[in-house]
N, CA, C and O atoms as a printed pandas DataFrame, in Angstrom:
     atom_number atom_name residue_name chain_id  residue_number  x_coord  y_coord  z_coord
0              1         N          MET        A               1   29.224   60.865 -130.597
1              2        CA          MET        A               1   29.099   59.762 -131.786
2              3         C          MET        A               1   27.594   59.540 -131.966
3              4         O          MET        A               1   27.053   58.762 -131.180
4              5         N          PRO        A               2   26.969   60.044 -132.767
5              6        CA          PRO        A               2   25.440   59.401 -132.971
6              7         C          PRO        A               2   25.013   58.077 -132.982
7              8         O          PRO        A               2   25.647   57.328 -133.726
8              9         N          ALA        A               3   24.239   57.677 -132.441
9             10        CA          ALA        A               3   23.642   56.651 -132.115
10            11         C          ALA        A               3   23.522   55.707 -133.564
11            12         O          ALA        A               3   23.255   56.401 -134.544
12            13         N          MET        A               4   23.623   54.758 -133.743
13            14        CA          MET        A               4   23.701   53.961 -134.859
14            15         C          MET        A               4   22.378   52.998 -134.498
15            16         O          MET        A               4   22.186   52.677 -133.325
16            17         N          ARG        A               5   21.508   52.569 -135.526
17            18        CA          ARG        A               5   20.346   51.855 -135.529
18            19         C          ARG        A               5   20.597   50.573 -136.219
19            20         O          ARG        A               5   21.055   50.703 -137.354
20            21         N          VAL        A               6   20.397   49.311 -135.785
21            22        CA          VAL        A               6   20.900   48.352 -136.523
22            23         C          VAL        A               6   19.498   47.594 -136.326
23            24         O          VAL        A               6   19.016   47.474 -135.200
24            25         N          ARG        A               7   18.843   47.070 -137.513
25            26        CA          ARG        A               7   17.552   46.384 -137.577
26            27         C          ARG        A               7   18.133   45.015 -137.156
27            28         O          ARG        A               7   19.223   44.602 -137.551
28            29         N          TYR        A               8   17.353   44.382 -136.362
29            30        CA          TYR        A               8   17.352   43.063 -135.830
30            31         C          TYR        A               8   16.593   41.991 -136.857
31            32         O          TYR        A               8   16.961   40.828 -137.022
32            33         N          VAL        A               9   15.609   42.540 -137.425
33            34        CA          VAL        A               9   15.372   41.506 -138.593
34            35         C          VAL        A               9   14.333   42.541 -139.467
35            36         O          VAL        A               9   13.577   43.232 -138.784
36            37         N          ASP        A              10   14.275   42.655 -140.730
37            38        CA          ASP        A              10   13.396   43.430 -141.676
38            39         C          ASP        A              10   12.829   42.320 -142.710
39            40         O          ASP        A              10   13.267   41.914 -143.786
40            41         N          LEU        A              11   11.603   41.970 -141.903
41            42        CA          LEU        A              11   10.630   41.018 -142.402
42            43         C          LEU        A              11   10.003   41.945 -143.838
43            44         O          LEU        A              11    9.651   41.296 -144.823
44            45         N          PRO        A              12    9.922   43.242 -143.846
45            46        CA          PRO        A              12    9.178   43.524 -145.266
46            47         C          PRO        A              12   10.046   43.363 -146.163
47            48         O          PRO        A              12    9.531   43.096 -147.249
48            49         N          ARG        A              13   11.400   43.424 -146.170
49            50        CA          ARG        A              13   12.603   43.560 -147.305
50            51         C          ARG        A              13   12.241   42.040 -147.689
51            52         O          ARG        A              13   11.830   41.898 -148.841
52            53         N          GLN        A              14   12.331   40.928 -146.926
53            54        CA          GLN        A              14   12.679   40.100 -146.915
54            55         C          GLN        A              14   11.146   39.128 -147.948
55            56         O          GLN        A              14   11.247   38.025 -148.485
56            57         N          PHE        A              15   10.012   39.944 -147.916
57            58        CA          PHE        A              15    9.053   39.503 -148.607
58            59         C          PHE        A              15    8.549   40.395 -149.977
59            60         O          PHE        A              15    7.640   40.170 -150.776
60            61         N          GLU        A              16    9.457   41.409 -149.901
61            62        CA          GLU        A              16    9.054   42.264 -150.844
62            63         C          GLU        A              16    8.904   42.127 -152.117
63            64         O          GLU        A              16    8.494   43.026 -152.851
64            65         N          ASP        A              17    9.282   40.778 -152.552
65            66        CA          ASP        A              17    8.951   40.055 -154.076
66            67         C          ASP        A              17    8.073   39.564 -154.469
67            68         O          ASP        A              17    7.593   39.605 -155.602
68            69         N          GLY        A              18    7.505   38.625 -152.877
69            70        CA          GLY        A              18    6.352   37.777 -153.084
70            71         C          GLY        A              18    6.703   36.301 -153.286
71            72         O          GLY        A              18    5.827   35.436 -153.260
72            73         N          THR        A              19    7.968   36.033 -153.484
73            74        CA          THR        A              19    8.520   34.704 -153.664
74            75         C          THR        A              19    8.399   33.891 -152.483
75            76         O          THR        A              19    8.056   32.713 -152.586
76            77         N          VAL        A              20    8.674   34.465 -151.270
77            78        CA          VAL        A              20    8.806   33.604 -150.049
78            79         C          VAL        A              20    7.431   33.200 -149.925
79            80         O          VAL        A              20    7.266   32.008 -149.666
80            81         N          LEU        A              21    5.919   34.257 -150.110
81            82        CA          LEU        A              21    4.563   34.268 -149.560
82            83         C          LEU        A              21    4.292   32.979 -150.644
83            84         O          LEU        A              21    3.896   31.886 -150.239
84            85         N          ALA        A              22    4.539   33.239 -151.945
85            86        CA          ALA        A              22    3.970   32.100 -152.821
86            87         C          ALA        A              22    4.492   30.954 -152.463
87            88         O          ALA        A              22    3.706   30.010 -152.375
88            89         N          ARG        A              23    5.775   30.740 -152.193
89            90        CA          ARG        A              23    6.126   29.285 -151.828
90            91         C          ARG        A              23    5.560   29.017 -150.568
91            92         O          ARG        A              23    5.474   27.797 -150.430
92            93         N          ILE        A              24    5.184   29.562 -149.699
93            94        CA          ILE        A              24    4.409   29.387 -148.138
94            95         C          ILE        A              24    2.923   28.949 -148.652
95            96         O          ILE        A              24    2.321   27.953 -148.251
96            97         N          ALA        A              25    2.606   29.576 -149.298
97            98        CA          ALA        A              25    0.901   29.426 -150.020
98            99         C          ALA        A              25    1.120   28.078 -150.725
99           100         O          ALA        A              25    0.311   27.316 -150.196
100          101         N          GLU        A              26    1.858   27.368 -151.714
101          102        CA          GLU        A              26    2.275   26.360 -151.957
102          103         C          GLU        A              26    2.531   25.320 -151.278
103          104         O          GLU        A              26    2.467   24.207 -151.801
104          105         N          GLU        A              27    2.850   25.486 -150.061
105          106        CA          GLU        A              27    3.243   24.326 -148.769
106          107         C          GLU        A              27    1.703   24.445 -147.901
107          108         O          GLU        A              27    1.099   23.483 -147.428
108          109         N          PHE        A              28    1.349   25.620 -147.854
109          110        CA          PHE        A              28    0.113   25.370 -147.430
110          111         C          PHE        A              28   -1.097   24.685 -148.235
111          112         O          PHE        A              28   -2.039   24.416 -147.490
112          113         N          GLN        A              29   -1.289   24.351 -149.542
113          114        CA          GLN        A              29   -1.795   23.681 -150.518
114          115         C          GLN        A              29   -1.321   22.279 -150.096
115          116         O          GLN        A              29   -2.224   21.611 -149.591
116          117         N          ARG        A              30   -0.222   21.721 -150.174
117          118        CA          ARG        A              30    0.517   20.470 -150.248
118          119         C          ARG        A              30   -0.046   19.940 -148.785
119          120         O          ARG        A              30   -0.526   18.807 -148.784
120          121         N          CYS        A              31   -0.022   20.683 -147.524
121          122        CA          CYS        A              31   -0.123   20.181 -146.335
122          123         C          CYS        A              31    1.049   18.907 -145.924
123          124         O          CYS        A              31    0.681   17.842 -145.430
124          125         N          GLN        A              32    2.177   19.158 -146.157
125          126        CA          GLN        A              32    2.999   17.940 -145.988
126          127         C          GLN        A              32    4.133   19.014 -145.201
127          128         O          GLN        A              32    5.141   19.393 -145.797
128          129         N          PHE        A              33    3.877   19.361 -144.047
129          130        CA          PHE        A              33    4.887   20.300 -143.276
130          131         C          PHE        A              33    5.604   19.325 -142.602
131          132         O          PHE        A              33    6.688   19.816 -142.290
132          133         N          ILE        A              34    5.503   18.044 -142.187
133          134        CA          ILE        A              34    6.707   17.442 -141.690
134          135         C          ILE        A              34    7.085   16.101 -142.575
135          136         O          ILE        A              34    6.334   15.214 -142.981
136          137         N          LEU        A              35    8.507   16.262 -142.732
137          138        CA          LEU        A              35    9.135   15.292 -143.900
138          139         C          LEU        A              35    8.496   15.038 -145.460
139          140         O          LEU        A              35    8.391   13.957 -146.040
140          141         N          GLY        A              36    8.214   16.013 -145.810
141          142        CA          GLY        A              36    7.669   16.328 -147.140
142          143         C          GLY        A              36    8.981   16.146 -147.950
143          144         O          GLY        A              36   10.071   15.868 -147.451
144          145         N          PRO        A              37    8.701   16.362 -149.401
145          146        CA          PRO        A              37    9.445   16.198 -150.432
146          147         C          PRO        A              37   10.729   17.418 -150.504
147          148         O          PRO        A              37   11.871   17.213 -150.915
148          149         N          GLN        A              38   10.124   18.845 -149.933
149          150        CA          GLN        A              38   11.164   19.770 -149.810
150          151         C          GLN        A              38   12.032   19.126 -148.917
151          152         O          GLN        A              38   13.174   18.939 -149.336
152          153         N          VAL        A              39   11.746   18.721 -147.725
153          154        CA          VAL        A              39   12.861   18.503 -146.508
154          155         C          VAL        A              39   13.579   17.677 -147.316
155          156         O          VAL        A              39   14.787   17.868 -147.452
156          157         N          ALA        A              40   12.957   16.688 -147.936
157          158        CA          ALA        A              40   14.326   15.478 -148.838
158          159         C          ALA        A              40   15.089   16.394 -149.631
159          160         O          ALA        A              40   16.313   16.261 -149.656
160          161         N          GLN        A              41   14.441   17.453 -150.390
161          162        CA          GLN        A              41   15.085   18.143 -151.244
162          163         C          GLN        A              41   16.183   19.077 -150.870
163          164         O          GLN        A              41   17.177   19.371 -151.535
164          165         N          PHE        A              42   15.843   19.475 -149.737
165          166        CA          PHE        A              42   16.825   20.391 -148.512
166          167         C          PHE        A              42   17.854   19.646 -148.472
167          168         O          PHE        A              42   18.888   19.892 -149.093
168          169         N          GLU        A              43   17.688   18.715 -147.778
169          170        CA          GLU        A              43   18.738   17.686 -147.077
170          171         C          GLU        A              43   19.449   16.990 -148.540
171          172         O          GLU        A              43   20.472   16.334 -148.344
172          173         N          SER        A              44   19.035   17.087 -149.744
173          174        CA          SER        A              44   20.089   16.403 -150.757
174          175         C          SER        A              44   20.914   17.349 -151.156
175          176         O          SER        A              44   22.068   17.046 -151.461
176          177         N          ARG        A              45   20.493   18.584 -151.220
177          178        CA          ARG        A              45   21.058   19.975 -151.473
178          179         C          ARG        A              45   21.664   20.384 -150.605
179          180         O          ARG        A              45   22.367   21.248 -151.129
180          181         N          PHE        A              46   21.865   20.356 -149.670
181          182        CA          PHE        A              46   22.543   20.687 -148.455
182          183         C          PHE        A              46   23.817   20.118 -148.260
183          184         O          PHE        A              46   24.902   20.632 -147.987
184          185         N          ALA        A              47   23.393   18.700 -148.495
185          186        CA          ALA        A              47   24.628   17.727 -148.427
186          187         C          ALA        A              47   25.735   17.785 -149.432
187          188         O          ALA        A              47   26.920   17.650 -149.126
188          189         N          ALA        A              48   25.185   18.045 -150.948
189          190        CA          ALA        A              48   26.061   18.252 -151.836
190          191         C          ALA        A              48   26.925   19.877 -151.935
191          192         O          ALA        A              48   27.970   20.134 -152.532
192          193         N          LEU        A              49   26.023   20.808 -151.095
193          194        CA          LEU        A              49   26.695   21.944 -151.038
194          195         C          LEU        A              49   28.080   21.791 -149.991
195          196         O          LEU        A              49   29.208   22.232 -150.213
196          197         N          CYS        A              50   27.612   21.030 -148.801
197          198        CA          CYS        A              50   28.789   20.787 -148.092
198          199         C          CYS        A              50   29.737   19.540 -148.306
199          200         O          CYS        A              50   30.438   19.030 -147.432
200          201         N          GLY        A              51   29.662   19.246 -149.274
201          202        CA          GLY        A              51   30.435   18.209 -149.684
202          203         C          GLY        A              51   30.163   16.703 -149.255
203          204         O          GLY        A              51   31.152   16.023 -149.526
204          205         N          THR        A              52   29.264   16.051 -148.743
205          206        CA          THR        A              52   29.036   15.249 -147.934
206          207         C          THR        A              52   28.076   14.465 -148.408
207          208         O          THR        A              52   27.294   15.028 -149.173
208          209         N          SER        A              53   27.871   13.214 -148.167
209          210        CA          SER        A              53   26.563   12.136 -148.725
210          211         C          SER        A              53   25.306   12.629 -147.732
211          212         O          SER        A              53   24.194   12.740 -148.248
212          213         N          PHE        A              54   25.419   12.821 -146.813
213          214        CA          PHE        A              54   23.988   13.201 -146.196
214          215         C          PHE        A              54   23.732   14.533 -145.406
215          216         O          PHE        A              54   24.658   15.330 -145.261
216          217         N          ALA        A              55   22.903   14.698 -145.067
217          218        CA          ALA        A              55   22.261   16.062 -144.276
218          219         C          ALA        A              55   21.172   15.562 -143.516
219          220         O          ALA        A              55   20.452   14.588 -143.736
220          221         N          LEU        A              56   21.164   16.451 -142.509
221          222        CA          LEU        A              56   19.349   15.884 -141.738
222          223         C          LEU        A              56   18.813   17.181 -141.568
223          224         O          LEU        A              56   19.351   18.111 -140.967
224          225         N          GLY        A              57   17.556   17.182 -142.222
225          226        CA          GLY        A              57   17.204   18.745 -141.490
226          227         C          GLY        A              57   16.231   18.634 -139.977
227          228         O          GLY        A              57   15.360   17.801 -139.723
228          229         N          LEU        A              58   16.631   19.560 -139.277
229          230        CA          LEU        A              58   16.234   19.360 -137.911
230          231         C          LEU        A              58   14.872   20.711 -137.895
231          232         O          LEU        A              58   14.618   21.574 -138.736
232          233         N          ASN        A              59   14.272   20.420 -136.662
233          234        CA          ASN        A              59   13.181   21.738 -136.330
234          235         C          ASN        A              59   13.497   22.671 -135.906
235          236         O          ASN        A              59   12.654   23.558 -135.771
236          237         N          SER        A              60   15.146   22.936 -135.421
237          238        CA          SER        A              60   15.836   24.311 -134.559
238          239         C          SER        A              60   17.139   23.787 -134.481
239          240         O          SER        A              60   17.484   22.606 -134.444
240          241         N          GLY        A              61   17.851   24.858 -134.459
241          242        CA          GLY        A              61   19.293   24.868 -134.242
242          243         C          GLY        A              61   19.602   24.129 -132.785
243          244         O          GLY        A              61   20.573   23.374 -132.761
244          245         N          THR        A              62   18.811   24.310 -131.545
245          246        CA          THR        A              62   18.932   23.584 -130.349
246          247         C          THR        A              62   19.257   22.294 -130.613
247          248         O          THR        A              62   20.323   21.715 -130.409
248          249         N          ASP        A              63   17.709   21.683 -131.332
249          250        CA          ASP        A              63   18.186   20.329 -131.509
250          251         C          ASP        A              63   19.134   19.684 -132.294
251          252         O          ASP        A              63   19.401   18.492 -132.139
252          253         N          ALA        A              64   19.785   20.565 -133.326
253          254        CA          ALA        A              64   21.132   20.267 -134.142
254          255         C          ALA        A              64   22.310   20.420 -133.008
255          256         O          ALA        A              64   23.079   19.471 -132.856
256          257         N          ILE        A              65   22.411   21.210 -132.475
257          258        CA          ILE        A              65   23.392   21.150 -131.477
258          259         C          ILE        A              65   23.444   19.754 -130.617
259          260         O          ILE        A              65   24.358   18.929 -130.619
260          261         N          PHE        A              66   22.033   19.708 -129.771
261          262        CA          PHE        A              66   21.846   18.424 -128.774
262          263         C          PHE        A              66   22.314   17.107 -129.645
263          264         O          PHE        A              66   23.075   16.234 -129.225
264          265         N          LEU        A              67   21.761   17.144 -130.815
265          266        CA          LEU        A              67   21.853   15.703 -131.589
266          267         C          LEU        A              67   23.442   15.646 -132.101
267          268         O          LEU        A              67   23.877   14.566 -132.501
268          269         N          ALA        A              68   24.136   16.601 -132.085
269          270        CA          ALA        A              68   25.616   16.777 -132.436
270          271         C          ALA        A              68   26.454   16.171 -131.125
271          272         O          ALA        A              68   27.330   15.306 -131.110
272          273         N          LEU        A              69   25.939   16.845 -130.162
273          274        CA          LEU        A              69   26.527   16.186 -128.763
274          275         C          LEU        A              69   26.160   14.948 -128.534
275          276         O          LEU        A              69   27.028   14.153 -128.172
276          277         N          LYS        A              70   25.013   14.580 -128.669
277          278        CA          LYS        A              70   24.693   13.024 -128.347
278          279         C          LYS        A              70   25.717   11.941 -129.756
279          280         O          LYS        A              70   26.085   10.784 -129.557
280          281         N          ALA        A              71   25.943   12.656 -130.942
281          282        CA          ALA        A              71   26.440   11.855 -131.952
282          283         C          ALA        A              71   28.159   11.583 -131.291
283          284         O          ALA        A              71   28.688   10.471 -131.280
284          285         N          LEU        A              72   28.827   12.862 -130.776
285          286        CA          LEU        A              72   30.006   12.693 -130.209
286          287         C          LEU        A              72   30.174   11.838 -128.893
287          288         O          LEU        A              72   31.274   11.581 -128.405
288          289         N          GLY        A              73   29.079   11.464 -128.420
289          290        CA          GLY        A              73   28.795   10.694 -126.816
290          291         C          GLY        A              73   28.950   11.493 -125.797
291          292         O          GLY        A              73   29.585   11.071 -124.831
292          293         N          VAL        A              74   28.383   12.873 -125.784
293          294        CA          VAL        A              74   28.495   13.878 -124.594
294          295         C          VAL        A              74   27.274   13.641 -123.836
295          296         O          VAL        A              74   26.152   13.676 -124.340
296          297         N          GLY        A              75   27.557   13.369 -122.456
297          298        CA          GLY        A              75   26.495   12.997 -121.702
298          299         C          GLY        A              75   26.953   13.240 -120.320
299          300         O          GLY        A              75   28.141   13.369 -120.024
300          301         N          PRO        A              76   25.925   13.301 -119.444
301          302        CA          PRO        A              76   26.336   13.100 -118.193
302          303         C          PRO        A              76   27.865   13.025 -117.417
303          304         O          PRO        A              76   28.535   11.998 -117.531
304          305         N          GLY        A              77   28.332   14.124 -116.668
305          306        CA          GLY        A              77   29.560   14.285 -116.030
306          307         C          GLY        A              77   30.732   14.860 -117.140
307          308         O          GLY        A              77   31.934   15.038 -116.943
308          309         N          ASP        A              78   29.952   15.075 -118.340
309          310        CA          ASP        A              78   30.922   15.679 -119.447
310          311         C          ASP        A              78   30.855   17.146 -119.411
311          312         O          ASP        A              78   29.831   17.810 -119.247
312          313         N          GLU        A              79   32.138   17.616 -119.595
313          314        CA          GLU        A              79   31.776   19.137 -119.663
314          315         C          GLU        A              79   32.138   19.742 -121.256
315          316         O          GLU        A              79   33.078   19.362 -121.954
316          317         N          VAL        A              80   31.309   20.591 -121.546
317          318        CA          VAL        A              80   31.428   21.086 -123.139
318          319         C          VAL        A              80   31.825   22.596 -122.744
319          320         O          VAL        A              80   31.299   23.240 -121.835
320          321         N          VAL        A              81   32.901   23.061 -123.637
321          322        CA          VAL        A              81   33.366   24.681 -123.468
322          323         C          VAL        A              81   32.247   25.486 -124.552
323          324         O          VAL        A              81   31.944   24.938 -125.612
324          325         N          THR        A              82   31.834   26.462 -124.274
325          326        CA          THR        A              82   31.358   27.494 -125.055
326          327         C          THR        A              82   31.161   28.689 -124.555
327          328         O          THR        A              82   30.952   28.929 -123.366
328          329         N          ALA        A              83   31.226   29.533 -125.505
329          330        CA          ALA        A              83   31.218   31.367 -125.276
330          331         C          ALA        A              83   29.806   31.843 -124.601
331          332         O          ALA        A              83   28.678   31.466 -124.919
332          333         N          PRO        A              84   30.181   32.785 -123.570
333          334        CA          PRO        A              84   28.955   33.146 -123.058
334          335         C          PRO        A              84   28.135   33.904 -123.803
335          336         O          PRO        A              84   26.958   33.998 -123.456
336          337         N          ASN        A              85   28.711   34.737 -125.224
337          338        CA          ASN        A              85   28.001   35.607 -126.112
338          339         C          ASN        A              85   27.385   34.890 -127.046
339          340         O          ASN        A              85   27.270   35.303 -128.200
340          341         N          SER        A              86   26.914   33.715 -126.631
341          342        CA          SER        A              86   26.114   32.851 -127.531
342          343         C          SER        A              86   24.865   32.886 -127.322
343          344         O          SER        A              86   24.445   33.536 -126.364
344          345         N          PHE        A              87   23.918   32.140 -128.238
345          346        CA          PHE        A              87   22.661   32.211 -128.289
346          347         C          PHE        A              87   22.442   31.252 -127.004
347          348         O          PHE        A              87   23.204   30.313 -126.768
348          349         N          VAL        A              88   21.133   31.635 -126.053
349          350        CA          VAL        A              88   21.223   30.567 -125.213
350          351         C          VAL        A              88   20.701   29.301 -125.545
351          352         O          VAL        A              88   20.166   28.633 -124.660
352          353         N          ALA        A              89   20.778   28.892 -126.661
353          354        CA          ALA        A              89   20.658   27.465 -126.997
354          355         C          ALA        A              89   21.722   26.547 -127.264
355          356         O          ALA        A              89   21.735   25.375 -127.639
356          357         N          SER        A              90   22.560   27.327 -126.993
357          358        CA          SER        A              90   24.079   26.501 -127.133
358          359         C          SER        A              90   24.338   25.698 -125.641
359          360         O          SER        A              90   24.640   24.510 -125.524
360          361         N          ALA        A              91   24.145   26.629 -124.597
361          362        CA          ALA        A              91   24.147   26.385 -123.018
362          363         C          ALA        A              91   22.849   25.201 -122.877
363          364         O          ALA        A              91   23.066   24.194 -122.202
364          365         N          GLY        A              92   21.768   25.355 -123.421
365          366        CA          GLY        A              92   20.465   24.816 -123.413
366          367         C          GLY        A              92   20.559   23.174 -124.161
367          368         O          GLY        A              92   19.826   22.262 -123.780
368          369         N          ALA        A              93   21.404   23.038 -125.073
369          370        CA          ALA        A              93   21.565   21.785 -125.721
370          371         C          ALA        A              93   22.672   20.905 -124.731
371          372         O          ALA        A              93   22.585   19.694 -124.529
372          373         N          ILE        A              94   23.577   21.679 -124.250
373          374        CA          ILE        A              94   24.667   20.870 -123.327
374          375         C          ILE        A              94   23.839   20.537 -122.289
375          376         O          ILE        A              94   23.740   19.379 -121.882
376          377         N          VAL        A              95   23.312   21.351 -121.886
377          378        CA          VAL        A              95   22.350   20.591 -120.474
378          379         C          VAL        A              95   21.520   19.705 -120.950
379          380         O          VAL        A              95   21.449   18.673 -120.282
380          381         N          MET        A              96   20.717   19.780 -122.102
381          382        CA          MET        A              96   19.609   18.530 -122.436
382          383         C          MET        A              96   20.460   17.494 -122.696
383          384         O          MET        A              96   19.886   16.456 -122.365
384          385         N          ALA        A              97   21.717   17.238 -123.195
385          386        CA          ALA        A              97   22.533   16.194 -123.353
386          387         C          ALA        A              97   22.955   15.676 -122.069
387          388         O          ALA        A              97   23.646   14.665 -121.946
388          389         N          GLY        A              98   22.586   16.290 -121.249
389          390        CA          GLY        A              98   23.393   16.041 -119.624
390          391         C          GLY        A              98   24.671   16.280 -119.088
391          392         O          GLY        A              98   25.236   15.729 -118.143
392          393         N          ALA        A              99   25.079   17.279 -119.909
393          394        CA          ALA        A              99   26.362   18.104 -119.637
394          395         C          ALA        A              99   26.498   19.202 -119.134
395          396         O          ALA        A              99   25.520   19.943 -119.033
396          397         N          VAL        A             100   27.840   19.612 -118.659
397          398        CA          VAL        A             100   27.672   21.163 -118.021
398          399         C          VAL        A             100   28.330   22.382 -118.905
399          400         O          VAL        A             100   29.499   22.332 -119.288
400          401         N          PRO        A             101   27.753   23.105 -119.089
401          402        CA          PRO        A             101   28.419   24.218 -120.159
402          403         C          PRO        A             101   29.665   24.754 -119.151
403          404         O          PRO        A             101   29.627   24.737 -117.920
404          405         N          VAL        A             102   30.781   25.236 -119.993
405          406        CA          VAL        A             102   31.919   25.921 -119.178
406          407         C          VAL        A             102   32.051   26.890 -119.981
407          408         O          VAL        A             102   32.422   26.667 -121.133
408          409         N          PHE        A             103   31.772   28.194 -119.536
409          410        CA          PHE        A             103   32.069   29.554 -120.210
410          411         C          PHE        A             103   33.618   30.012 -120.526
411          412         O          PHE        A             103   34.556   29.832 -119.750
412          413         N          VAL        A             104   33.680   30.475 -121.481
413          414        CA          VAL        A             104   34.941   31.151 -121.644
414          415         C          VAL        A             104   34.695   32.107 -122.540
415          416         O          VAL        A             104   33.960   32.106 -123.528
416          417         N          ASP        A             105   35.757   33.351 -121.846
417          418        CA          ASP        A             105   35.064   34.498 -121.806
418          419         C          ASP        A             105   35.850   34.605 -123.526
419          420         O          ASP        A             105   36.575   33.703 -123.946
420          421         N          VAL        A             106   35.570   35.690 -124.222
421          422        CA          VAL        A             106   35.840   36.162 -125.317
422          423         C          VAL        A             106   36.803   37.216 -125.820
423          424         O          VAL        A             106   36.990   38.168 -125.062
424          425         N          ASN        A             107   37.366   37.201 -126.837
425          426        CA          ASN        A             107   38.772   38.590 -126.694
426          427         C          ASN        A             107   38.025   39.631 -127.546
427          428         O          ASN        A             107   36.823   39.539 -127.793
428          429         N          ALA        A             108   38.825   40.636 -127.981
429          430        CA          ALA        A             108   38.513   41.846 -128.527
430          431         C          ALA        A             108   37.594   41.819 -129.480
431          432         O          ALA        A             108   36.872   42.798 -129.673
432          433         N          GLU        A             109   37.486   40.581 -130.278
433          434        CA          GLU        A             109   36.610   40.462 -131.556
434          435         C          GLU        A             109   35.382   39.567 -131.176
435          436         O          GLU        A             109   34.695   38.934 -131.977
436          437         N          TYR        A             110   35.226   39.622 -129.841
437          438        CA          TYR        A             110   34.153   38.567 -129.473
438          439         C          TYR        A             110   33.958   37.319 -129.851
439          440         O          TYR        A             110   32.860   36.791 -130.022
440          441         N          LEU        A             111   35.062   36.800 -129.996
441          442        CA          LEU        A             111   35.226   35.388 -130.155
442          443         C          LEU        A             111   35.992   34.710 -129.086
443          444         O          LEU        A             111   36.797   35.327 -128.389
444          445         N          MET        A             112   35.789   33.653 -128.972
445          446        CA          MET        A             112   36.250   33.035 -127.718
446          447         C          MET        A             112   37.898   32.701 -127.635
447          448         O          MET        A             112   38.652   32.160 -128.443
448          449         N          ASP        A             113   38.098   33.215 -126.414
449          450        CA          ASP        A             113   39.572   33.613 -126.359
450          451         C          ASP        A             113   40.318   32.468 -126.264
451          452         O          ASP        A             113   40.087   31.756 -125.287
452          453         N          PRO        A             114   41.464   31.993 -127.330
453          454        CA          PRO        A             114   42.313   30.917 -127.117
454          455         C          PRO        A             114   42.779   30.501 -125.891
455          456         O          PRO        A             114   42.552   29.444 -125.301
456          457         N          ALA        A             115   43.553   31.578 -125.523
457          458        CA          ALA        A             115   44.125   31.533 -124.260
458          459         C          ALA        A             115   43.164   30.958 -122.899
459          460         O          ALA        A             115   43.386   30.013 -122.141
460          461         N          ALA        A             116   42.240   31.749 -122.928
461          462        CA          ALA        A             116   41.385   30.825 -121.937
462          463         C          ALA        A             116   40.629   29.718 -122.217
463          464         O          ALA        A             116   39.881   29.157 -121.416
464          465         N          LEU        A             117   40.823   29.407 -123.345
465          466        CA          LEU        A             117   39.975   28.058 -123.578
466          467         C          LEU        A             117   41.130   26.975 -123.451
467          468         O          LEU        A             117   40.714   25.824 -123.325
468          469         N          GLU        A             118   42.269   27.112 -123.461
469          470        CA          GLU        A             118   43.379   26.117 -123.067
470          471         C          GLU        A             118   43.305   26.160 -121.367
471          472         O          GLU        A             118   43.551   25.127 -120.744
472          473         N          ASP        A             119   43.034   27.126 -120.821
473          474        CA          ASP        A             119   42.578   26.973 -119.238
474          475         C          ASP        A             119   41.469   26.218 -118.825
475          476         O          ASP        A             119   41.407   25.555 -117.790
476          477         N          ALA        A             120   40.483   26.363 -119.790
477          478        CA          ALA        A             120   38.979   25.837 -119.548
478          479         C          ALA        A             120   38.996   24.482 -119.466
479          480         O          ALA        A             120   38.166   23.910 -118.759
480          481         N          ILE        A             121   40.194   23.599 -120.369
481          482        CA          ILE        A             121   39.724   22.178 -120.708
482          483         C          ILE        A             121   40.170   21.429 -119.449
483          484         O          ILE        A             121   40.989   21.966 -118.703
484          485         N          THR        A             122   39.660   20.181 -119.167
485          486        CA          THR        A             122   39.721   19.555 -118.090
486          487         C          THR        A             122   39.709   18.121 -118.580
487          488         O          THR        A             122   39.226   17.927 -119.695
488          489         N          PRO        A             123   40.215   17.010 -117.837
489          490        CA          PRO        A             123   39.725   15.582 -118.454
490          491         C          PRO        A             123   38.072   15.412 -118.408
491          492         O          PRO        A             123   37.771   14.350 -118.954
492          493         N          ARG        A             124   37.133   15.996 -118.015
493          494        CA          ARG        A             124   35.812   15.775 -118.150
494          495         C          ARG        A             124   35.208   16.716 -119.809
495          496         O          ARG        A             124   34.080   16.556 -120.274
496          497         N          THR        A             125   36.052   17.444 -120.298
497          498        CA          THR        A             125   35.696   18.158 -121.323
498          499         C          THR        A             125   35.734   17.243 -122.632
499          500         O          THR        A             125   36.628   16.555 -123.126
500          501         N          ARG        A             126   34.615   17.465 -122.944
501          502        CA          ARG        A             126   34.040   16.607 -124.641
502          503         C          ARG        A             126   33.867   17.553 -125.703
503          504         O          ARG        A             126   33.833   18.775 -125.562
504          505         N          GLY        A             127   33.751   16.846 -126.887
505          506        CA          GLY        A             127   33.476   17.848 -127.826
506          507         C          GLY        A             127   34.254   17.180 -128.918
507          508         O          GLY        A             127   35.017   16.214 -128.877
508          509         N          PRO        A             128   33.807   18.057 -130.046
509          510        CA          PRO        A             128   34.983   17.641 -131.297
510          511         C          PRO        A             128   36.354   17.650 -130.991
511          512         O          PRO        A             128   36.583   18.297 -129.969
512          513         N          SER        A             129   37.472   17.093 -131.589
513          514        CA          SER        A             129   38.987   17.506 -131.625
514          515         C          SER        A             129   39.260   18.521 -132.210
515          516         O          SER        A             129   38.781   18.529 -133.344
516          517         N          PRO        A             130   39.911   19.536 -131.911
517          518        CA          PRO        A             130   40.458   20.544 -132.738
518          519         C          PRO        A             130   40.695   20.195 -134.599
519          520         O          PRO        A             130   40.390   20.881 -135.574
520          521         N          ALA        A             131   41.329   18.905 -134.501
521          522        CA          ALA        A             131   41.229   18.499 -136.126
522          523         C          ALA        A             131   39.872   18.577 -136.871
523          524         O          ALA        A             131   39.675   18.701 -138.080
524          525         N          ALA        A             132   39.010   18.476 -135.883
525          526        CA          ALA        A             132   37.833   17.753 -136.400
526          527         C          ALA        A             132   36.870   19.354 -136.682
527          528         O          ALA        A             132   35.666   19.375 -136.934
528          529         N          CYS        A             133   37.657   20.445 -136.573
529          530        CA          CYS        A             133   37.068   21.692 -136.949
530          531         C          CYS        A             133   38.061   22.538 -137.782
531          532         O          CYS        A             133   38.154   23.737 -137.522
532          533         N          THR        A             134   38.749   22.034 -138.688
533          534        CA          THR        A             134   39.500   22.571 -139.917
534          535         C          THR        A             134   39.120   22.055 -140.697
535          536         O          THR        A             134   39.532   22.267 -141.837
């Protein structure tokens, strides 16, 4: 079987029509890189897209996971189940919150194995309830 090459990122294609570069140039002209009107507009539009009243733009996915864990009351002594094939930020945010990541193996589709998940849950496991994920 011949090797298949999958590009991780294709920046030339993303920038080929000039729209993104033009928007970047506009932002450089405004010099409002933190909490500017574009952030408020993004938050408002994203909240509407998600059907909620509020959304909060953060600097990274790591901080988004960390903030979600803190909002759920996750902290020292807690365990949070995650998949080992996730980006390192998943485990990193769990540790930043003071909790311990518990890795659950994945199935043939590379998703967390539900049977293994049940075995990983202990009295110290914290996170959203299954009902919150539907």
